[in-house]
PDB file with one MODEL, atoms N, CA, C and O in Angstrom:
MODEL        1
ATOM      1  N   LEU A   1     -61.302  30.005   6.349  1.00  0.00           N
ATOM      2  CA  LEU A   1     -60.989  31.409   6.140  1.00  0.00           C
ATOM      3  C   LEU A   1     -62.224  32.165   5.658  1.00  0.00           C
ATOM      4  O   LEU A   1     -62.434  33.320   6.029  1.00  0.00           O
ATOM      5  N   MET A   2     -63.006  31.538   4.866  1.00  0.00           N
ATOM      6  CA  MET A   2     -64.205  32.190   4.328  1.00  0.00           C
ATOM      7  C   MET A   2     -65.267  32.388   5.407  1.00  0.00           C
ATOM      8  O   MET A   2     -66.165  33.213   5.236  1.00  0.00           O
ATOM      9  N   GLN A   3     -65.184  31.649   6.514  1.00  0.00           N
ATOM     10  CA  GLN A   3     -66.179  31.742   7.581  1.00  0.00           C
ATOM     11  C   GLN A   3     -65.846  32.832   8.599  1.00  0.00           C
ATOM     12  O   GLN A   3     -66.675  33.140   9.456  1.00  0.00           O
ATOM     13  N   LEU A   4     -64.649  33.424   8.523  1.00  0.00           N
ATOM     14  CA  LEU A   4     -64.268  34.461   9.474  1.00  0.00           C
ATOM     15  C   LEU A   4     -64.997  35.763   9.163  1.00  0.00           C
ATOM     16  O   LEU A   4     -65.197  36.120   8.002  1.00  0.00           O
ATOM     17  N   THR A   5     -65.387  36.463  10.220  1.00  0.00           N
ATOM     18  CA  THR A   5     -66.030  37.770  10.067  1.00  0.00           C
ATOM     19  C   THR A   5     -65.318  38.755  10.987  1.00  0.00           C
ATOM     20  O   THR A   5     -64.320  38.411  11.620  1.00  0.00           O
ATOM     21  N   ASP A   6     -65.829  39.972  11.060  1.00  0.00           N
ATOM     22  CA  ASP A   6     -65.272  40.973  11.973  1.00  0.00           C
ATOM     23  C   ASP A   6     -65.512  40.588  13.429  1.00  0.00           C
ATOM     24  O   ASP A   6     -64.886  41.148  14.330  1.00  0.00           O
ATOM     25  N   LYS A   7     -66.396  39.654  13.661  1.00  0.00           N
ATOM     26  CA  LYS A   7     -66.772  39.259  15.018  1.00  0.00           C
ATOM     27  C   LYS A   7     -66.194  37.903  15.435  1.00  0.00           C
ATOM     28  O   LYS A   7     -66.532  37.400  16.506  1.00  0.00           O
ATOM     29  N   THR A   8     -65.325  37.298  14.603  1.00  0.00           N
ATOM     30  CA  THR A   8     -64.735  36.008  14.965  1.00  0.00           C
ATOM     31  C   THR A   8     -63.228  36.135  15.145  1.00  0.00           C
ATOM     32  O   THR A   8     -62.555  36.853  14.405  1.00  0.00           O
ATOM     33  N   CYS A   9     -62.714  35.426  16.142  1.00  0.00           N
ATOM     34  CA  CYS A   9     -61.293  35.473  16.480  1.00  0.00           C
ATOM     35  C   CYS A   9     -60.454  34.901  15.340  1.00  0.00           C
ATOM     36  O   CYS A   9     -60.747  33.828  14.812  1.00  0.00           O
ATOM     37  N   ARG A  10     -59.418  35.630  14.977  1.00  0.00           N
ATOM     38  CA  ARG A  10     -58.553  35.222  13.868  1.00  0.00           C
ATOM     39  C   ARG A  10     -57.216  34.666  14.341  1.00  0.00           C
ATOM     40  O   ARG A  10     -56.229  34.711  13.606  1.00  0.00           O
ATOM     41  N   TRP A  11     -57.179  34.139  15.575  1.00  0.00           N
ATOM     42  CA  TRP A  11     -55.949  33.548  16.104  1.00  0.00           C
ATOM     43  C   TRP A  11     -55.712  32.208  15.400  1.00  0.00           C
ATOM     44  O   TRP A  11     -56.578  31.334  15.447  1.00  0.00           O
ATOM     45  N   PRO A  12     -54.554  32.027  14.746  1.00  0.00           N
ATOM     46  CA  PRO A  12     -54.291  30.778  14.026  1.00  0.00           C
ATOM     47  C   PRO A  12     -54.076  29.610  14.990  1.00  0.00           C
ATOM     48  O   PRO A  12     -53.483  29.769  16.056  1.00  0.00           O
ATOM     49  N   GLN A  13     -54.560  28.459  14.601  1.00  0.00           N
ATOM     50  CA  GLN A  13     -54.436  27.243  15.387  1.00  0.00           C
ATOM     51  C   GLN A  13     -53.690  26.198  14.553  1.00  0.00           C
ATOM     52  O   GLN A  13     -54.233  25.676  13.580  1.00  0.00           O
ATOM     53  N   GLY A  14     -52.454  25.898  14.932  1.00  0.00           N
ATOM     54  CA  GLY A  14     -51.680  24.886  14.226  1.00  0.00           C
ATOM     55  C   GLY A  14     -50.813  25.460  13.123  1.00  0.00           C
ATOM     56  O   GLY A  14     -50.624  26.672  13.021  1.00  0.00           O
ATOM     57  N   ASP A  15     -50.294  24.573  12.307  1.00  0.00           N
ATOM     58  CA  ASP A  15     -49.387  24.905  11.210  1.00  0.00           C
ATOM     59  C   ASP A  15     -50.193  25.099   9.927  1.00  0.00           C
ATOM     60  O   ASP A  15     -50.928  24.196   9.527  1.00  0.00           O
ATOM     61  N   PRO A  16     -50.071  26.257   9.274  1.00  0.00           N
ATOM     62  CA  PRO A  16     -50.849  26.501   8.051  1.00  0.00           C
ATOM     63  C   PRO A  16     -50.551  25.517   6.922  1.00  0.00           C
ATOM     64  O   PRO A  16     -51.347  25.382   5.993  1.00  0.00           O
ATOM     65  N   LEU A  17     -49.429  24.841   6.995  1.00  0.00           N
ATOM     66  CA  LEU A  17     -49.069  23.900   5.934  1.00  0.00           C
ATOM     67  C   LEU A  17     -49.558  22.477   6.212  1.00  0.00           C
ATOM     68  O   LEU A  17     -49.329  21.570   5.411  1.00  0.00           O
ATOM     69  N   VAL A  18     -50.228  22.287   7.344  1.00  0.00           N
ATOM     70  CA  VAL A  18     -50.692  20.954   7.729  1.00  0.00           C
ATOM     71  C   VAL A  18     -52.221  20.924   7.726  1.00  0.00           C
ATOM     72  O   VAL A  18     -52.871  21.882   8.146  1.00  0.00           O
ATOM     73  N   GLU A  19     -52.777  19.826   7.254  1.00  0.00           N
ATOM     74  CA  GLU A  19     -54.230  19.676   7.254  1.00  0.00           C
ATOM     75  C   GLU A  19     -54.762  19.796   8.680  1.00  0.00           C
ATOM     76  O   GLU A  19     -54.146  19.301   9.624  1.00  0.00           O
ATOM     77  N   GLY A  20     -55.882  20.441   8.824  1.00  0.00           N
ATOM     78  CA  GLY A  20     -56.465  20.652  10.138  1.00  0.00           C
ATOM     79  C   GLY A  20     -56.200  22.043  10.680  1.00  0.00           C
ATOM     80  O   GLY A  20     -56.742  22.418  11.720  1.00  0.00           O
ATOM     81  N   PHE A  21     -55.369  22.814   9.985  1.00  0.00           N
ATOM     82  CA  PHE A  21     -55.119  24.200  10.396  1.00  0.00           C
ATOM     83  C   PHE A  21     -56.440  24.956  10.368  1.00  0.00           C
ATOM     84  O   PHE A  21     -57.249  24.782   9.457  1.00  0.00           O
ATOM     85  N   HIS A  22     -56.649  25.805  11.385  1.00  0.00           N
ATOM     86  CA  HIS A  22     -57.866  26.619  11.441  1.00  0.00           C
ATOM     87  C   HIS A  22     -57.629  27.842  12.315  1.00  0.00           C
ATOM     88  O   HIS A  22     -56.557  28.007  12.897  1.00  0.00           O
ATOM     89  N   PHE A  23     -58.623  28.680  12.398  1.00  0.00           N
ATOM     90  CA  PHE A  23     -58.575  29.853  13.261  1.00  0.00           C
ATOM     91  C   PHE A  23     -59.504  29.609  14.436  1.00  0.00           C
ATOM     92  O   PHE A  23     -60.435  28.810  14.343  1.00  0.00           O
ATOM     93  N   CYS A  24     -59.252  30.299  15.544  1.00  0.00           N
ATOM     94  CA  CYS A  24     -60.024  30.110  16.768  1.00  0.00           C
ATOM     95  C   CYS A  24     -61.525  30.194  16.498  1.00  0.00           C
ATOM     96  O   CYS A  24     -62.254  29.241  16.772  1.00  0.00           O
ATOM     97  N   GLY A  25     -61.993  31.319  15.965  1.00  0.00           N
ATOM     98  CA  GLY A  25     -63.403  31.448  15.607  1.00  0.00           C
ATOM     99  C   GLY A  25     -64.332  31.861  16.738  1.00  0.00           C
ATOM    100  O   GLY A  25     -65.520  32.068  16.490  1.00  0.00           O
ATOM    101  N   ASN A  26     -63.841  31.991  17.979  1.00  0.00           N
ATOM    102  CA  ASN A  26     -64.691  32.461  19.075  1.00  0.00           C
ATOM    103  C   ASN A  26     -65.074  33.918  18.852  1.00  0.00           C
ATOM    104  O   ASN A  26     -64.486  34.592  18.005  1.00  0.00           O
ATOM    105  N   ASP A  27     -66.049  34.405  19.601  1.00  0.00           N
ATOM    106  CA  ASP A  27     -66.460  35.812  19.502  1.00  0.00           C
ATOM    107  C   ASP A  27     -65.318  36.723  19.925  1.00  0.00           C
ATOM    108  O   ASP A  27     -64.565  36.403  20.845  1.00  0.00           O
ATOM    109  N   THR A  28     -65.194  37.862  19.246  1.00  0.00           N
ATOM    110  CA  THR A  28     -64.113  38.802  19.544  1.00  0.00           C
ATOM    111  C   THR A  28     -64.566  39.899  20.491  1.00  0.00           C
ATOM    112  O   THR A  28     -65.758  40.147  20.675  1.00  0.00           O
ATOM    113  N   ALA A  29     -63.563  40.552  21.089  1.00  0.00           N
ATOM    114  CA  ALA A  29     -63.818  41.763  21.858  1.00  0.00           C
ATOM    115  C   ALA A  29     -64.133  42.872  20.855  1.00  0.00           C
ATOM    116  O   ALA A  29     -63.833  42.736  19.668  1.00  0.00           O
ATOM    117  N   GLU A  30     -64.718  43.937  21.310  1.00  0.00           N
ATOM    118  CA  GLU A  30     -65.137  45.029  20.424  1.00  0.00           C
ATOM    119  C   GLU A  30     -64.005  45.592  19.562  1.00  0.00           C
ATOM    120  O   GLU A  30     -64.212  45.865  18.380  1.00  0.00           O
ATOM    121  N   THR A  31     -62.821  45.768  20.131  1.00  0.00           N
ATOM    122  CA  THR A  31     -61.749  46.474  19.428  1.00  0.00           C
ATOM    123  C   THR A  31     -60.581  45.578  19.044  1.00  0.00           C
ATOM    124  O   THR A  31     -59.475  46.076  18.834  1.00  0.00           O
ATOM    125  N   SER A  32     -60.794  44.283  18.948  1.00  0.00           N
ATOM    126  CA  SER A  32     -59.692  43.365  18.696  1.00  0.00           C
ATOM    127  C   SER A  32     -60.067  42.333  17.640  1.00  0.00           C
ATOM    128  O   SER A  32     -61.237  41.975  17.500  1.00  0.00           O
ATOM    129  N   PRO A  33     -59.072  41.860  16.900  1.00  0.00           N
ATOM    130  CA  PRO A  33     -59.339  40.768  15.960  1.00  0.00           C
ATOM    131  C   PRO A  33     -59.345  39.409  16.667  1.00  0.00           C
ATOM    132  O   PRO A  33     -59.553  38.372  16.036  1.00  0.00           O
ATOM    133  N   TYR A  34     -59.113  39.428  17.995  1.00  0.00           N
ATOM    134  CA  TYR A  34     -59.010  38.191  18.768  1.00  0.00           C
ATOM    135  C   TYR A  34     -60.047  38.131  19.879  1.00  0.00           C
ATOM    136  O   TYR A  34     -60.569  39.160  20.309  1.00  0.00           O
ATOM    137  N   CYS A  35     -60.344  36.923  20.342  1.00  0.00           N
ATOM    138  CA  CYS A  35     -61.208  36.745  21.503  1.00  0.00           C
ATOM    139  C   CYS A  35     -60.456  37.237  22.747  1.00  0.00           C
ATOM    140  O   CYS A  35     -59.272  37.564  22.667  1.00  0.00           O
ATOM    141  N   ARG A  36     -61.133  37.288  23.876  1.00  0.00           N
ATOM    142  CA  ARG A  36     -60.493  37.803  25.095  1.00  0.00           C
ATOM    143  C   ARG A  36     -59.243  37.016  25.458  1.00  0.00           C
ATOM    144  O   ARG A  36     -58.215  37.604  25.796  1.00  0.00           O
ATOM    145  N   TYR A  37     -59.323  35.707  25.392  1.00  0.00           N
ATOM    146  CA  TYR A  37     -58.159  34.876  25.755  1.00  0.00           C
ATOM    147  C   TYR A  37     -56.957  35.171  24.855  1.00  0.00           C
ATOM    148  O   TYR A  37     -55.853  35.399  25.349  1.00  0.00           O
ATOM    149  N   HIS A  38     -57.167  35.168  23.548  1.00  0.00           N
ATOM    150  CA  HIS A  38     -56.055  35.383  22.627  1.00  0.00           C
ATOM    151  C   HIS A  38     -55.566  36.828  22.639  1.00  0.00           C
ATOM    152  O   HIS A  38     -54.395  37.084  22.354  1.00  0.00           O
ATOM    153  N   SER A  39     -56.446  37.779  22.964  1.00  0.00           N
ATOM    154  CA  SER A  39     -56.011  39.166  23.119  1.00  0.00           C
ATOM    155  C   SER A  39     -54.997  39.279  24.250  1.00  0.00           C
ATOM    156  O   SER A  39     -54.013  40.010  24.136  1.00  0.00           O
ATOM    157  N   ARG A  40     -55.238  38.555  25.345  1.00  0.00           N
ATOM    158  CA  ARG A  40     -54.290  38.587  26.463  1.00  0.00           C
ATOM    159  C   ARG A  40     -52.945  38.004  26.060  1.00  0.00           C
ATOM    160  O   ARG A  40     -51.908  38.447  26.553  1.00  0.00           O
ATOM    161  N   LEU A  41     -52.948  37.032  25.185  1.00  0.00           N
ATOM    162  CA  LEU A  41     -51.691  36.451  24.710  1.00  0.00           C
ATOM    163  C   LEU A  41     -50.978  37.388  23.732  1.00  0.00           C
ATOM    164  O   LEU A  41     -49.750  37.468  23.725  1.00  0.00           O
ATOM    165  N   ALA A  42     -51.749  38.088  22.916  1.00  0.00           N
ATOM    166  CA  ALA A  42     -51.165  38.901  21.849  1.00  0.00           C
ATOM    167  C   ALA A  42     -50.657  40.254  22.312  1.00  0.00           C
ATOM    168  O   ALA A  42     -49.653  40.746  21.796  1.00  0.00           O
ATOM    169  N   TYR A  43     -51.329  40.861  23.273  1.00  0.00           N
ATOM    170  CA  TYR A  43     -51.000  42.224  23.664  1.00  0.00           C
ATOM    171  C   TYR A  43     -50.424  42.260  25.067  1.00  0.00           C
ATOM    172  O   TYR A  43     -51.071  41.846  26.028  1.00  0.00           O
ATOM    173  N   GLU A  44     -49.200  42.760  25.173  1.00  0.00           N
ATOM    174  CA  GLU A  44     -48.520  42.868  26.457  1.00  0.00           C
ATOM    175  C   GLU A  44     -48.624  44.307  26.947  1.00  0.00           C
ATOM    176  O   GLU A  44     -48.334  45.236  26.192  1.00  0.00           O
ATOM    177  N   PRO A  45     -49.036  44.509  28.204  1.00  0.00           N
ATOM    178  CA  PRO A  45     -49.128  45.890  28.706  1.00  0.00           C
ATOM    179  C   PRO A  45     -47.790  46.618  28.623  1.00  0.00           C
ATOM    180  O   PRO A  45     -46.731  46.010  28.783  1.00  0.00           O
ATOM    181  N   ALA A  46     -47.847  47.913  28.374  1.00  0.00           N
ATOM    182  CA  ALA A  46     -46.634  48.721  28.221  1.00  0.00           C
ATOM    183  C   ALA A  46     -45.753  48.664  29.460  1.00  0.00           C
ATOM    184  O   ALA A  46     -44.528  48.676  29.335  1.00  0.00           O
ATOM    185  N   THR A  47     -46.336  48.603  30.643  1.00  0.00           N
ATOM    186  CA  THR A  47     -45.529  48.584  31.872  1.00  0.00           C
ATOM    187  C   THR A  47     -44.636  47.349  31.923  1.00  0.00           C
ATOM    188  O   THR A  47     -43.503  47.434  32.397  1.00  0.00           O
ATOM    189  N   ILE A  48     -45.113  46.224  31.455  1.00  0.00           N
ATOM    190  CA  ILE A  48     -44.306  45.006  31.430  1.00  0.00           C
ATOM    191  C   ILE A  48     -43.161  45.165  30.440  1.00  0.00           C
ATOM    192  O   ILE A  48     -42.032  44.774  30.734  1.00  0.00           O
ATOM    193  N   ARG A  49     -43.439  45.738  29.265  1.00  0.00           N
ATOM    194  CA  ARG A  49     -42.389  45.966  28.274  1.00  0.00           C
ATOM    195  C   ARG A  49     -41.337  46.920  28.815  1.00  0.00           C
ATOM    196  O   ARG A  49     -40.141  46.710  28.612  1.00  0.00           O
ATOM    197  N   GLN A  50     -41.778  47.969  29.504  1.00  0.00           N
ATOM    198  CA  GLN A  50     -40.834  48.947  30.046  1.00  0.00           C
ATOM    199  C   GLN A  50     -39.935  48.307  31.094  1.00  0.00           C
ATOM    200  O   GLN A  50     -38.729  48.552  31.101  1.00  0.00           O
ATOM    201  N   ARG A  51     -40.504  47.488  31.982  1.00  0.00           N
ATOM    202  CA  ARG A  51     -39.689  46.819  33.002  1.00  0.00           C
ATOM    203  C   ARG A  51     -38.671  45.889  32.368  1.00  0.00           C
ATOM    204  O   ARG A  51     -37.520  45.843  32.804  1.00  0.00           O
ATOM    205  N   ALA A  52     -39.073  45.155  31.358  1.00  0.00           N
ATOM    206  CA  ALA A  52     -38.155  44.242  30.673  1.00  0.00           C
ATOM    207  C   ALA A  52     -37.035  45.019  29.992  1.00  0.00           C
ATOM    208  O   ALA A  52     -35.880  44.594  29.995  1.00  0.00           O
ATOM    209  N   SER A  53     -37.385  46.151  29.414  1.00  0.00           N
ATOM    210  CA  SER A  53     -36.387  46.987  28.756  1.00  0.00           C
ATOM    211  C   SER A  53     -35.377  47.536  29.765  1.00  0.00           C
ATOM    212  O   SER A  53     -34.178  47.576  29.488  1.00  0.00           O
ATOM    213  N   LEU A  54     -35.859  47.955  30.928  1.00  0.00           N
ATOM    214  CA  LEU A  54     -34.962  48.465  31.968  1.00  0.00           C
ATOM    215  C   LEU A  54     -34.022  47.374  32.471  1.00  0.00           C
ATOM    216  O   LEU A  54     -32.836  47.624  32.688  1.00  0.00           O
ATOM    217  N   ARG A  55     -34.545  46.176  32.654  1.00  0.00           N
ATOM    218  CA  ARG A  55     -33.704  45.056  33.100  1.00  0.00           C
ATOM    219  C   ARG A  55     -32.612  44.750  32.079  1.00  0.00           C
ATOM    220  O   ARG A  55     -31.468  44.487  32.451  1.00  0.00           O
ATOM    221  N   SER A  56     -32.958  44.784  30.810  1.00  0.00           N
ATOM    222  CA  SER A  56     -31.972  44.534  29.764  1.00  0.00           C
ATOM    223  C   SER A  56     -30.892  45.600  29.766  1.00  0.00           C
ATOM    224  O   SER A  56     -29.709  45.292  29.619  1.00  0.00           O
ATOM    225  N   ALA A  57     -31.292  46.847  29.933  1.00  0.00           N
ATOM    226  CA  ALA A  57     -30.333  47.957  29.950  1.00  0.00           C
ATOM    227  C   ALA A  57     -29.392  47.845  31.147  1.00  0.00           C
ATOM    228  O   ALA A  57     -28.210  48.170  31.032  1.00  0.00           O
ATOM    229  N   GLU A  58     -29.898  47.391  32.292  1.00  0.00           N
ATOM    230  CA  GLU A  58     -29.078  47.227  33.477  1.00  0.00           C
ATOM    231  C   GLU A  58     -28.046  46.125  33.289  1.00  0.00           C
ATOM    232  O   GLU A  58     -26.925  46.241  33.785  1.00  0.00           O
ATOM    233  N   ARG A  59     -28.400  45.073  32.592  1.00  0.00           N
ATOM    234  CA  ARG A  59     -27.474  43.957  32.339  1.00  0.00           C
ATOM    235  C   ARG A  59     -26.326  44.383  31.439  1.00  0.00           C
ATOM    236  O   ARG A  59     -25.204  43.896  31.580  1.00  0.00           O
ATOM    237  N   ILE A  60     -26.608  45.290  30.516  1.00  0.00           N
ATOM    238  CA  ILE A  60     -25.608  45.728  29.545  1.00  0.00           C
ATOM    239  C   ILE A  60     -24.528  46.575  30.221  1.00  0.00           C
ATOM    240  O   ILE A  60     -23.367  46.541  29.815  1.00  0.00           O
ATOM    241  N   ARG A  61     -24.907  47.326  31.243  1.00  0.00           N
ATOM    242  CA  ARG A  61     -23.948  48.213  31.923  1.00  0.00           C
ATOM    243  C   ARG A  61     -22.885  47.463  32.585  1.00  0.00           C
ATOM    244  O   ARG A  61     -22.001  48.059  33.201  1.00  0.00           O
TER     245      ARG A  61
ENDMDL
END
């Protein structure tokens, strides 16, 4: 934790209660706390969320 900076990925790896837990630590994108790979996992485009929301609403009807 002490080795993380504004330029290192803060994606957790493993269980925080188990020895060996760590953060990714790869270089981050300019505007993200995560590297490119983990940013893609963390942030879902709005269009995908909207489509999922519409599908859910259609099922309820």
